[in-house]
LOSE-606977 format. One line per field, with one value per residue: x, y, z of N, C-alpha, C, CB in turn. Coordinates in Angstrom, 2 decimals. Atoms other than C-alpha are relative to their C-alpha. Glycine has a CB too. Layout:
# residues N
n_X: c(X	...)
n_Y: c(Y	...)
n_Z: c(Z	...)
ca_X: c(X	...)
ca_Y: c(Y	...)
ca_Z: c(Z	...)
c_X: c(X	...)
c_Y: c(Y	...)
c_Z: c(Z	...)
cb_X: c(X	...)
cb_Y: c(Y	...)
cb_Z: c(Z	...)
END
This chain:
# residues 229
n_X: c(0.84	-0.82	0.14	0.39	-1.11	-0.02	-0.17	-0.27	0.54	-0.67	0.93	0.26	1.41	0.67	1.15	-0.49	-0.62	1.05	0.73	-0.88	-0.11	1.26	0.07	-1.02	0.43	1.11	-0.50	-0.99	-1.30	-0.12	-0.54	-0.63	-0.05	-0.99	0.35	-1.18	-1.17	-0.51	0.85	-0.15	-1.27	0.20	0.73	-0.93	-0.98	0.68	0.36	-0.01	1.24	-0.14	0.09	0.13	0.71	-0.74	0.48	-1.09	-0.05	0.06	-0.77	-1.37	-0.52	1.09	0.00	-1.18	-1.15	0.17	-0.22	-1.45	-0.57	0.32	-0.66	-1.44	-0.21	-0.02	1.16	1.25	-0.17	0.80	1.44	0.62	0.54	0.97	0.11	1.32	-0.19	0.90	-0.82	0.17	-0.80	-1.01	-1.26	0.19	0.03	-1.37	-0.74	0.38	-0.61	-1.45	-0.31	0.02	1.36	0.26	1.19	0.41	1.44	0.39	1.28	0.75	-0.07	1.05	-0.43	-0.41	-1.31	-0.98	-0.18	-0.70	-1.41	-0.63	-0.17	-1.02	-1.35	-0.21	-0.35	-1.35	-0.95	-0.05	-1.21	0.15	0.31	-1.17	-1.09	-1.28	-1.01	-0.18	-1.23	-0.19	-1.29	-0.55	1.09	0.64	1.16	0.45	1.32	0.25	-0.73	0.30	-1.30	-0.47	-1.41	-0.62	-1.44	-0.25	0.32	1.45	0.75	1.18	1.21	1.28	0.80	0.58	-1.11	-0.48	0.94	-0.11	-1.25	0.16	0.82	-0.75	-1.10	0.59	0.46	-1.03	-0.03	1.34	0.46	1.24	0.64	0.37	1.25	-0.33	-0.68	1.03	0.78	-0.82	-0.61	1.01	1.21	1.12	0.42	0.23	-0.15	-1.40	-0.29	-1.21	-1.10	-0.57	-1.04	-1.19	-0.62	-0.67	-1.14	-1.05	-0.54	-0.74	-1.27	-0.88	-0.47	-0.89	-1.30	-0.74	0.75	1.24	0.08	0.65	1.43	0.11	1.26	0.27	0.83	1.34	0.43	-0.06	-1.30	-0.58	-1.20	-0.92	-1.30	-1.03	-0.39)
n_Y: c(-1.19	-1.21	-0.94	-1.37	-0.95	-0.68	-1.45	-0.63	-1.36	-0.78	-1.13	-0.22	-0.28	1.29	0.09	0.11	1.32	1.02	-0.09	0.58	1.44	0.64	0.01	0.93	1.36	0.32	0.07	1.05	-0.30	0.21	-1.23	-0.01	-1.40	-0.49	-1.40	-0.87	0.64	1.09	1.18	0.44	0.72	1.32	0.80	0.30	0.97	1.28	0.49	-1.07	-0.14	-0.16	-1.44	-0.84	-1.28	-0.78	-1.35	-0.98	-0.60	1.03	-0.32	0.53	-0.14	-0.20	0.92	-0.19	0.60	1.45	0.47	0.00	1.06	1.32	0.12	0.19	1.31	1.06	0.89	-0.68	-0.95	0.40	-0.02	-1.23	-0.94	-0.96	-1.04	-0.60	-1.31	-1.11	-1.01	0.31	-0.85	0.74	0.19	1.05	1.27	0.30	0.36	1.36	0.91	-0.03	0.73	1.43	0.51	0.40	-0.71	-1.07	-0.21	-1.14	0.09	1.26	0.78	1.00	1.39	0.55	-0.55	0.65	1.37	-0.04	-0.32	1.17	1.02	-0.47	0.24	1.45	0.39	-0.49	0.82	1.34	0.19	0.18	1.39	0.59	-0.85	0.30	-1.05	-0.98	-0.79	-1.08	-0.58	0.55	0.13	1.32	0.18	1.38	-0.10	1.17	-0.21	-1.38	-0.66	-0.91	-0.36	-0.86	0.28	1.04	-0.43	0.06	-1.23	0.22	-0.63	0.33	0.90	-0.68	-0.39	1.22	0.36	-1.05	0.24	1.23	-0.29	-0.88	0.75	0.95	-0.78	-1.04	-0.88	-0.51	-1.08	0.35	-1.13	0.27	0.77	1.38	0.62	0.23	1.16	1.21	0.28	-0.06	0.66	-0.84	-0.74	-1.34	-1.06	-0.45	-1.18	0.10	-0.51	1.15	0.57	-0.84	0.26	1.29	-0.11	-0.71	0.96	1.00	-0.62	-0.08	1.35	0.44	-0.64	-0.32	0.51	-0.77	-0.66	0.91	-0.29	-1.33	-0.71	-0.51	-1.18	-0.02	1.33	1.00	0.53	1.03	0.65	0.19	0.56	-0.96	-0.82)
n_Z: c(0.00	0.13	-1.13	0.34	-0.19	-1.30	0.10	-1.28	-0.07	-1.05	-0.10	-1.42	-0.22	0.01	0.90	1.38	0.14	-0.02	1.26	1.03	-0.26	0.39	1.46	0.50	-0.31	0.90	1.37	0.18	-0.61	-1.45	-0.59	-1.32	-0.40	-0.95	-0.22	0.05	0.60	-0.83	0.15	1.39	0.10	-0.61	0.98	1.08	-0.50	-0.13	1.33	1.00	0.76	1.44	0.23	-1.19	0.12	-1.00	-0.21	-0.09	-1.34	-1.03	-1.20	0.10	1.36	0.96	1.13	0.84	-0.69	0.01	1.37	0.22	-0.84	0.54	1.30	-0.24	-0.63	1.02	-0.09	0.36	1.11	1.16	-0.28	0.52	-0.99	0.52	-1.01	-0.20	-0.62	0.35	0.68	1.42	0.88	0.75	-0.74	-1.00	0.72	0.41	-1.22	-0.34	0.96	-0.21	-1.24	0.28	0.24	1.38	0.45	-0.89	0.10	-0.83	-0.72	-0.05	1.22	0.12	-0.18	1.29	0.34	-0.86	0.46	1.29	-0.23	-0.62	1.03	0.93	-0.55	-0.02	1.37	0.25	-0.75	0.59	0.82	1.44	0.33	0.64	-0.49	0.64	-0.22	1.08	-0.12	0.96	-0.36	-1.24	-0.95	0.06	-0.86	-0.11	-0.63	-0.85	-1.26	-0.41	-0.16	1.03	-0.21	1.00	0.00	-0.98	-1.36	-0.22	-0.24	-0.82	0.55	-0.61	0.85	1.15	0.88	0.66	1.06	1.01	0.74	0.76	1.18	0.90	0.62	0.96	1.16	0.15	1.18	0.31	-0.87	-0.70	-0.67	-1.39	0.01	0.37	-1.13	-1.02	0.41	0.00	-1.30	-1.05	0.44	0.43	-1.19	0.54	-1.00	-0.13	0.80	0.81	-0.81	-0.69	0.88	-0.12	-1.31	0.04	0.92	-0.75	-0.97	0.77	0.43	-1.17	-0.29	1.08	-0.16	1.23	1.14	0.13	1.30	0.94	-0.06	0.57	0.08	1.34	-0.28	0.58	0.45	-1.05	-0.40	0.87	-0.52	1.11	-0.34	0.37	-1.14)
ca_X: c(0.00	1.39	2.07	0.49	3.01	4.01	3.65	5.28	3.30	5.45	2.88	2.43	-1.25	-3.22	-6.45	-4.50	-2.48	-5.62	-7.41	-4.43	-4.12	-7.80	-7.64	-4.41	-5.83	-8.95	-6.76	-4.47	-1.67	-0.39	-0.02	2.32	2.13	4.98	4.39	7.98	11.46	12.47	9.46	9.87	13.49	12.42	9.96	12.65	15.10	12.49	11.14	11.85	8.65	8.03	7.28	7.67	5.06	6.99	5.42	7.58	6.69	7.47	8.56	12.30	13.93	11.78	10.97	13.85	16.39	14.93	14.93	18.62	19.42	17.65	19.10	22.61	22.10	22.93	19.94	17.28	18.72	16.65	13.27	11.03	10.10	6.97	6.99	3.68	3.46	1.28	4.16	3.30	5.73	8.22	11.33	9.87	9.15	12.71	14.06	12.10	13.35	16.92	16.72	16.13	12.35	11.20	7.94	6.04	2.35	0.78	-1.93	-4.86	-4.75	-7.28	-7.11	-6.88	-3.92	-2.10	-2.71	-1.56	1.66	2.37	1.78	4.03	7.02	6.48	6.55	9.71	11.34	10.57	13.67	14.16	12.81	15.96	18.83	21.72	24.99	25.58	28.86	29.29	32.84	34.32	30.88	29.41	26.01	25.04	21.28	21.25	23.84	22.56	26.09	27.50	31.20	33.27	36.87	36.59	35.53	32.05	29.48	26.66	23.20	19.77	17.05	15.39	18.71	19.78	16.63	16.96	20.59	19.70	17.02	19.21	22.12	19.84	18.68	21.95	22.30	18.53	17.00	14.30	11.86	10.90	7.43	8.93	11.17	8.21	6.31	9.21	10.69	7.67	5.05	1.60	1.46	-0.11	0.60	4.39	5.59	8.20	10.33	10.85	12.84	15.23	15.83	16.66	18.87	20.77	21.17	22.29	24.92	26.28	26.53	28.25	31.04	33.60	31.20	28.48	29.40	27.98	24.50	23.72	20.98	19.50	18.09	14.34	14.17	15.26	18.20	20.53	23.10	26.19	29.48	31.31	31.68)
ca_Y: c(0.00	3.37	5.76	9.18	12.04	13.53	17.31	19.08	22.24	24.75	27.30	28.94	29.84	26.73	27.60	28.05	24.89	22.88	24.14	23.25	19.83	18.99	19.93	17.98	14.90	15.03	15.18	12.24	13.74	13.00	16.33	16.79	20.03	21.86	25.25	26.52	25.76	23.57	21.26	21.21	20.13	17.28	16.10	16.31	14.37	11.63	11.23	13.34	14.72	14.90	18.65	21.41	24.20	26.92	30.04	33.18	34.69	32.23	32.55	32.04	31.40	32.78	30.99	32.53	31.44	27.93	27.61	28.56	26.16	23.20	23.93	23.92	20.55	17.46	15.48	18.13	20.01	18.00	18.41	20.88	23.98	26.02	29.35	30.62	34.33	37.41	39.36	39.56	42.18	41.05	41.76	39.49	36.76	36.98	36.87	33.69	32.05	33.17	31.63	28.26	28.01	26.19	28.11	30.89	31.33	34.50	34.43	34.27	31.44	28.96	25.25	24.43	26.78	25.29	21.73	22.66	24.13	21.09	18.72	20.90	20.70	16.95	16.60	18.67	16.40	13.26	11.79	11.76	8.60	8.03	9.51	9.27	11.13	14.28	16.10	19.47	20.72	20.28	20.20	16.77	15.87	12.41	12.39	8.87	9.81	13.41	14.77	17.68	18.36	20.94	20.09	17.10	19.15	18.49	21.31	21.65	22.36	22.52	20.17	22.76	24.07	20.50	19.81	23.16	22.43	18.90	20.20	22.97	20.59	18.06	20.85	22.75	25.59	26.16	29.36	28.72	31.42	31.78	30.45	27.35	26.70	27.10	24.50	22.03	22.37	23.29	21.46	22.80	24.83	28.16	29.99	30.22	33.60	34.04	35.97	32.62	31.39	34.33	33.64	29.98	30.84	33.29	30.58	28.09	30.50	31.01	27.24	26.75	29.17	29.29	27.35	30.01	31.61	28.51	29.67	32.66	35.25	35.99	39.49	39.59	35.84	33.79	31.52	29.24	26.68	26.51	24.64	27.82	29.15)
ca_Z: c(0.00	-1.02	1.87	1.83	1.37	4.73	5.04	7.98	8.84	10.75	11.90	15.31	14.82	15.76	13.85	10.58	11.14	11.94	8.84	6.62	8.29	7.75	4.08	3.55	5.26	3.06	-0.06	0.52	2.62	6.13	7.99	10.96	12.95	14.65	16.26	16.20	14.91	17.86	17.59	13.79	14.19	16.47	13.81	11.12	13.28	13.74	10.18	7.09	5.51	1.78	1.96	4.56	4.79	6.61	8.07	7.79	11.20	13.99	17.62	18.02	14.65	11.83	8.61	6.66	9.28	9.43	5.63	5.50	8.35	6.72	3.29	4.80	6.56	4.48	5.77	5.02	2.05	-0.45	1.26	-0.64	1.37	0.64	2.48	3.93	4.69	4.74	3.18	-0.50	-1.81	-4.45	-2.29	0.40	-2.14	-3.46	0.11	0.74	-2.44	-1.79	1.69	0.05	-0.31	-3.45	-3.61	-1.88	-1.09	0.31	2.96	2.60	0.08	-1.24	-0.45	-4.15	-4.65	-1.67	-2.90	-6.41	-5.09	-2.89	-5.80	-7.97	-5.59	-5.26	-9.06	-9.18	-6.62	-8.65	-10.31	-14.05	-15.68	-17.78	-15.72	-18.16	-17.42	-19.48	-20.15	-21.85	-21.94	-18.46	-16.81	-15.98	-14.54	-13.31	-12.65	-11.18	-8.55	-8.28	-8.79	-10.74	-11.27	-13.13	-14.07	-11.76	-8.73	-7.23	-7.18	-4.66	-6.16	-4.58	-5.92	-8.17	-9.50	-10.24	-12.24	-14.05	-14.99	-16.09	-18.44	-19.86	-20.45	-22.16	-24.50	-24.88	-27.42	-27.46	-26.08	-23.48	-22.41	-18.76	-19.59	-21.24	-18.25	-15.88	-17.88	-18.13	-14.64	-12.53	-14.60	-15.40	-12.19	-13.12	-9.86	-10.08	-11.32	-14.05	-11.54	-9.78	-12.80	-12.53	-8.83	-9.47	-12.47	-10.27	-7.61	-10.27	-11.60	-8.09	-7.62	-10.99	-10.11	-12.94	-15.16	-14.80	-18.15	-19.85	-18.81	-21.00	-20.73	-24.15	-23.86	-24.40	-25.05	-22.04	-21.23	-23.16	-22.02	-24.18	-24.21	-25.19	-21.64)
c_X: c(0.88	-0.26	-0.41	1.20	-0.13	0.30	0.19	-0.46	0.68	-0.72	-0.38	-1.46	-0.81	-1.20	0.41	0.58	-1.05	-0.78	0.81	0.05	-1.25	-0.09	1.02	-0.45	-1.10	0.46	1.20	1.38	-0.03	0.63	0.61	0.17	1.12	-0.22	1.19	1.17	0.52	-0.82	0.08	1.28	-0.12	-0.73	0.91	1.03	-0.61	-0.27	0.00	-1.35	0.29	0.01	-0.07	-0.79	0.49	-0.52	1.19	0.16	-0.23	0.71	1.37	0.55	-1.16	0.17	1.23	1.22	-0.07	0.26	1.50	0.67	-0.23	0.62	1.49	0.30	-0.14	-1.28	-1.28	0.09	-0.87	-1.49	-0.60	-0.60	-0.93	-0.25	-1.42	0.19	-1.05	0.75	0.02	0.81	1.10	1.31	-0.10	-0.03	1.41	0.83	-0.31	0.64	1.51	0.40	-0.04	-1.37	-0.16	-1.20	-0.47	-1.49	-0.42	-1.36	-0.85	0.08	-1.12	0.58	0.52	1.36	1.09	0.27	0.76	1.48	0.74	0.25	1.10	1.41	0.29	0.36	1.44	1.05	0.17	1.22	-0.33	-0.22	1.21	1.22	1.35	0.99	0.15	1.30	0.02	1.27	0.54	-1.07	-0.69	-1.15	-0.42	-1.32	-0.26	0.65	-0.25	1.31	0.31	1.46	0.49	1.51	0.37	-0.34	-1.52	-0.60	-1.24	-1.18	-1.21	-0.83	-0.59	1.08	0.55	-0.91	0.06	1.25	-0.12	-0.78	0.77	1.14	-0.52	-0.44	0.95	-0.12	-1.39	-0.36	-1.35	-0.55	-0.31	-1.26	0.26	0.67	-0.98	-0.77	0.81	0.54	-1.04	-1.30	-1.10	-0.59	-0.12	0.32	1.41	0.26	1.31	1.23	0.71	1.13	1.30	0.75	0.77	1.17	1.17	0.68	0.83	1.35	0.99	0.59	1.00	1.38	0.64	-0.74	-1.25	-0.15	-0.65	-1.52	-0.20	-1.41	-0.13	-1.03	-1.34	-0.53	0.01	1.41	0.43	1.23	0.90	1.31	1.14	0.51	1.42)
c_Y: c(1.25	0.96	1.37	0.93	0.73	1.49	0.56	1.45	0.71	1.33	0.19	0.32	-1.28	-0.06	-0.16	-1.38	-1.11	-0.02	-0.62	-1.51	-0.75	-0.13	-0.97	-1.45	-0.46	-0.18	-0.93	0.27	-0.35	1.24	-0.24	1.47	0.26	1.50	0.95	-0.80	-1.18	-1.27	-0.53	-0.80	-1.40	-0.93	-0.42	-1.05	-1.40	-0.63	1.18	0.06	0.07	1.48	0.71	1.25	0.86	1.42	0.95	0.48	-1.08	0.50	-0.64	0.24	0.16	-0.94	0.12	-0.68	-1.52	-0.56	-0.08	-1.15	-1.37	-0.21	-0.30	-1.38	-1.10	-0.83	0.66	0.86	-0.34	0.03	1.30	0.84	0.98	1.03	0.57	1.34	0.99	1.09	-0.30	0.85	-0.81	-0.15	-1.10	-1.37	-0.42	-0.42	-1.43	-1.02	-0.06	-0.75	-1.51	-0.57	-0.35	0.74	0.90	0.20	1.05	-0.24	1.24	-0.73	-1.03	-1.39	-0.57	0.53	-0.68	-1.43	-0.06	0.26	-1.18	-1.07	0.40	-0.26	-1.49	-0.52	0.41	-0.89	-1.38	-0.14	-0.12	-1.48	-0.70	0.84	-0.38	1.14	0.90	0.75	1.04	0.73	-0.68	-0.20	-1.35	-0.06	-1.47	0.01	-1.15	0.18	1.38	0.76	0.88	0.33	0.86	-0.15	-0.98	0.36	0.00	1.38	-0.34	0.80	-0.43	-0.84	0.67	0.43	-1.20	-0.36	1.02	-0.22	-1.25	0.27	0.85	-0.74	-1.01	0.72	1.17	0.70	0.49	1.10	-0.40	1.24	-0.38	-0.86	-1.47	-0.73	-0.28	-1.28	-1.29	-0.38	-0.06	-0.71	0.99	0.79	1.47	1.11	0.55	1.17	-0.17	0.51	-1.15	-0.63	0.79	-0.26	-1.32	-0.01	0.70	-0.96	-1.07	0.55	0.07	-1.37	-0.49	0.64	0.34	-0.49	0.83	0.68	-0.90	0.22	1.46	0.57	0.58	1.12	-0.05	-1.36	-1.04	-0.43	-1.12	-0.58	-0.34	-0.59	0.95	0.82	-0.23)
c_Z: c(0.00	1.16	-0.50	0.22	1.34	-0.20	1.41	-0.05	1.16	0.09	1.46	0.30	-0.18	-0.95	-1.47	-0.24	-0.06	-1.31	-1.14	0.16	-0.44	-1.52	-0.61	0.20	-0.95	-1.45	-0.15	0.53	1.48	0.62	1.38	0.38	1.01	0.16	0.01	-0.56	0.79	-0.18	-1.43	-0.17	0.59	-0.97	-1.16	0.42	0.07	-1.37	-0.97	-0.71	-1.49	-0.39	1.35	-0.38	1.15	0.09	0.18	1.45	1.06	1.26	-0.06	-1.39	-0.96	-1.19	-0.89	0.62	-0.02	-1.39	-0.29	0.78	-0.63	-1.38	0.18	0.58	-1.05	0.01	-0.53	-1.25	-1.22	0.22	-0.53	1.11	-0.72	1.09	0.03	0.69	-0.44	-0.75	-1.49	-0.95	-0.67	0.75	1.05	-0.66	-0.40	1.21	0.41	-0.92	0.18	1.27	-0.21	-0.23	-1.48	-0.58	1.13	-0.19	1.03	0.64	-0.33	-1.34	-0.02	0.20	-1.31	-0.43	0.82	-0.47	-1.32	0.19	0.64	-1.04	-0.98	0.54	0.10	-1.39	-0.31	0.65	-0.63	-0.89	-1.48	-0.31	-0.65	0.38	-0.59	0.26	-1.24	0.26	-1.12	0.40	1.25	1.06	-0.20	0.99	-0.05	0.76	0.95	1.37	0.59	0.30	-1.20	0.29	-1.15	0.15	1.12	1.43	0.19	0.27	0.81	-0.55	0.80	-0.96	-1.23	-0.98	-0.75	-1.17	-1.15	-0.85	-0.87	-1.29	-1.01	-0.70	-1.02	-1.28	-0.23	-1.36	-0.43	0.99	0.59	0.69	1.44	0.06	-0.34	1.17	1.14	-0.32	0.14	1.38	1.11	-0.38	-0.34	1.17	-0.35	0.99	0.10	-0.95	-0.77	0.75	0.74	-0.83	0.15	1.31	-0.03	-0.99	0.70	0.99	-0.70	-0.44	1.17	0.32	-1.05	0.09	-1.33	-1.25	-0.29	-1.35	-1.06	-0.04	-0.40	0.13	-1.40	0.16	-0.73	-0.41	1.12	0.31	-0.94	0.69	-1.17	0.50	-0.26	1.17	0.44)
cb_X: c(-0.95	-0.28	1.32	-1.23	0.04	1.05	-1.22	1.52	-1.57	1.55	-1.27	0.86	-0.51	-0.46	-0.87	1.06	0.96	-0.95	-0.33	1.43	0.26	-1.21	0.22	1.35	-0.49	-1.06	0.38	0.11	0.37	0.86	-1.09	1.39	-1.34	1.48	-0.74	0.35	1.08	0.01	-1.46	0.00	1.12	-0.80	-1.22	0.72	0.51	-1.31	-1.39	1.13	-0.78	-1.12	-1.24	1.41	-1.58	1.49	-0.93	-0.26	-1.06	0.64	-0.75	0.03	0.88	-0.04	-1.22	0.28	0.07	-1.42	-0.70	0.61	-0.61	-1.50	-0.18	0.54	-1.01	1.20	-0.22	-0.45	1.46	0.39	-0.28	-1.08	1.15	-1.33	1.01	-0.93	1.37	-0.65	1.46	-1.41	0.60	0.25	0.41	-1.29	-0.89	0.64	-0.34	-1.50	-0.35	0.48	-0.99	0.64	-1.05	-0.24	-1.12	0.79	-0.78	-0.02	0.24	-1.48	1.38	-0.70	-1.15	-1.04	0.02	-0.49	-1.37	-0.61	0.13	-0.88	-1.32	-0.18	0.14	-1.26	-0.97	0.15	-0.47	-1.28	0.75	1.24	-1.21	-0.17	0.06	-0.18	1.37	-1.22	1.27	-1.25	-0.12	1.09	-1.01	1.02	-1.16	1.07	-1.08	0.52	1.49	-0.92	1.11	-0.87	0.88	-0.44	0.79	1.40	0.58	-0.31	-0.38	0.28	-0.18	-0.76	-1.11	-0.82	1.12	0.09	-1.43	0.03	1.18	-0.71	-1.30	0.56	0.82	-1.19	-1.46	1.41	0.64	-1.05	-0.11	0.25	-1.30	-0.20	-0.99	0.91	1.13	-0.98	-0.47	1.14	1.03	-0.30	-0.48	-1.09	1.00	-1.42	-0.43	0.98	0.06	-0.17	-0.51	-1.08	-0.47	-0.38	-1.07	-0.99	-0.41	-0.60	-1.15	-0.81	-0.25	-0.76	-1.18	-0.62	0.92	1.39	-0.39	-0.07	1.39	0.31	-0.59	0.42	-0.09	-0.51	0.75	0.00	0.90	-0.81	-0.06	0.37	-0.35	0.26	0.22	-0.53	-0.91)
cb_Y: c(0.00	0.71	0.10	0.46	1.02	-0.64	0.67	-0.08	0.00	0.20	-0.22	1.11	1.10	-0.34	1.23	1.10	-0.26	0.24	1.46	0.61	-0.25	0.78	1.40	0.25	-0.08	1.09	1.38	-0.29	1.49	-1.27	1.06	-0.78	0.44	-0.30	0.13	0.57	1.00	0.40	0.33	1.20	0.78	0.12	0.79	1.28	0.42	0.17	-0.70	-0.21	1.25	-0.73	0.36	0.38	-0.20	0.01	0.06	1.20	1.13	-1.32	-0.46	-1.50	-1.23	1.47	0.23	1.50	0.50	-0.38	0.93	1.35	0.05	-0.19	1.29	1.08	-0.22	-0.92	-0.44	0.84	0.04	-1.34	-0.15	-0.35	0.76	-0.71	1.12	-0.94	0.54	0.57	0.03	0.13	1.18	0.67	1.30	0.24	0.10	1.23	0.97	-0.15	0.43	1.46	0.40	-0.72	1.05	-1.51	-0.98	1.33	-1.33	1.29	-0.12	0.26	-0.69	0.09	-0.86	0.33	1.52	-0.01	-0.68	1.07	1.25	-0.55	-0.22	1.50	0.67	-0.71	0.64	1.42	-0.14	-0.28	-1.25	0.55	-0.06	-0.08	-0.08	-0.21	-0.64	1.01	-0.91	0.97	1.52	0.91	1.17	-1.12	0.93	-0.91	0.05	-1.28	-0.19	0.00	-1.04	1.31	-1.28	1.49	1.30	-0.39	1.41	-0.93	0.71	0.40	-0.37	1.27	-0.59	1.22	0.67	-1.17	-0.09	1.39	-0.14	-1.08	0.71	1.20	-0.72	-0.73	0.50	-0.62	-0.73	-1.14	1.35	-1.15	0.44	1.31	0.61	-0.03	0.90	1.20	0.16	0.17	1.07	1.45	-0.95	-0.86	-0.21	0.13	-0.52	-1.16	1.25	0.78	1.04	-1.03	0.01	1.49	-0.03	-1.10	0.78	1.22	-0.65	-0.46	1.42	0.55	-0.97	0.32	-0.89	-0.62	-1.44	1.05	0.43	-1.45	-0.28	-0.02	1.13	-1.13	1.27	0.87	-0.47	-1.19	-0.50	0.58	-1.27	1.33	-1.26	0.93	-0.26)
cb_Z: c(1.22	-1.34	0.78	0.85	-1.16	0.95	-0.71	0.36	0.16	-0.30	-0.88	0.51	-0.97	1.39	0.15	-0.30	1.17	1.18	-0.32	0.09	1.48	0.54	-0.55	0.71	1.45	0.08	-0.49	-1.40	-0.20	0.31	0.09	0.01	0.59	-0.48	1.30	1.41	-0.15	1.47	0.37	-0.96	0.71	1.32	-0.54	-0.45	1.38	0.77	0.02	-1.02	0.46	-0.73	-0.89	0.58	0.05	-0.32	1.23	-0.94	0.14	-0.50	1.27	0.33	-0.39	-0.47	-0.82	-0.20	1.45	0.46	-1.01	0.43	1.41	-0.07	-0.83	0.93	1.15	0.22	1.44	1.15	-0.42	-0.43	1.54	-1.03	0.74	-0.45	-0.29	0.83	-0.33	1.27	0.59	-0.35	0.78	-1.32	0.66	0.80	-1.25	-0.70	1.15	-0.05	-1.44	0.09	1.10	1.10	0.42	-0.08	-0.45	-0.29	0.21	-0.83	1.55	0.38	-0.14	-1.37	0.52	-1.08	0.23	1.46	-0.15	-0.91	0.89	1.14	-0.76	-0.28	1.37	0.53	-1.03	0.52	1.45	-0.80	0.46	-0.77	-0.94	-1.58	1.51	-1.51	0.34	-0.08	-0.05	-0.05	0.23	0.54	-0.15	0.29	-0.42	0.72	-1.06	-0.67	-0.23	1.25	0.20	-0.07	0.14	0.15	0.17	-0.06	0.27	1.16	-1.33	1.48	-1.48	0.42	0.80	0.44	0.82	1.01	0.56	0.66	0.97	0.86	0.41	0.78	1.08	0.63	0.21	0.15	-1.16	0.06	-0.78	1.04	-0.75	0.78	-1.01	-1.23	0.50	0.09	-1.45	-0.95	0.33	0.34	1.05	-0.64	1.18	-0.44	1.34	-0.30	0.89	-1.30	1.01	0.29	-1.48	-0.10	1.11	-0.36	-1.29	0.76	0.80	-1.23	-0.56	1.23	0.08	-1.35	0.79	0.05	0.23	1.09	-0.46	0.38	1.44	-1.46	1.09	-0.99	-0.38	-1.18	-1.14	-0.37	1.46	-1.42	0.82	-0.71	-0.76	-1.05	1.15)
END
């Protein structure tokens, strides 16, 4: 029997957490509630969830600090994080994504939007069906082993950046618009903004280091991966 995906809800307001938990339970998920960072860490230490719903404003360490902490830890760095917050301005969204969140949802939100976003990050986390190694110039990517190296040195990429790089390398020399990348990397999830692509491309370039010149911005068109970097 297939287990229901586990969703860790890190939210200090009990009525909101209970409402989210009820809706998740009714839609085939197993919700676990933690009211602050300490209790969330205990849950993570016990059993890794499939997704973390992380409120921005929490007692003690806030959502941004927790996202950075869990992204830096080897055991939790691959768990998708969806940030929940009442802060809807673009700088706040970018701050959440830069802290390591895979997605961002502004309160108040509908149940259907929340479910769509959770399913989207779960799809993103799914491995490639045919994970064949790819090499372009001195950059190598092994999807089966989830490893990237440049000139023989390993590079550290987050789960979304890894999938983005894998897709771009598989379709090298082609220009991809932000809308195309949203469709291919994030799936048919209509809520994600095109700005999200730019944030993850920026994060990917930082992770690539000296190989970052291989990922080109084509003004007015999108992005292209090339072996000429």
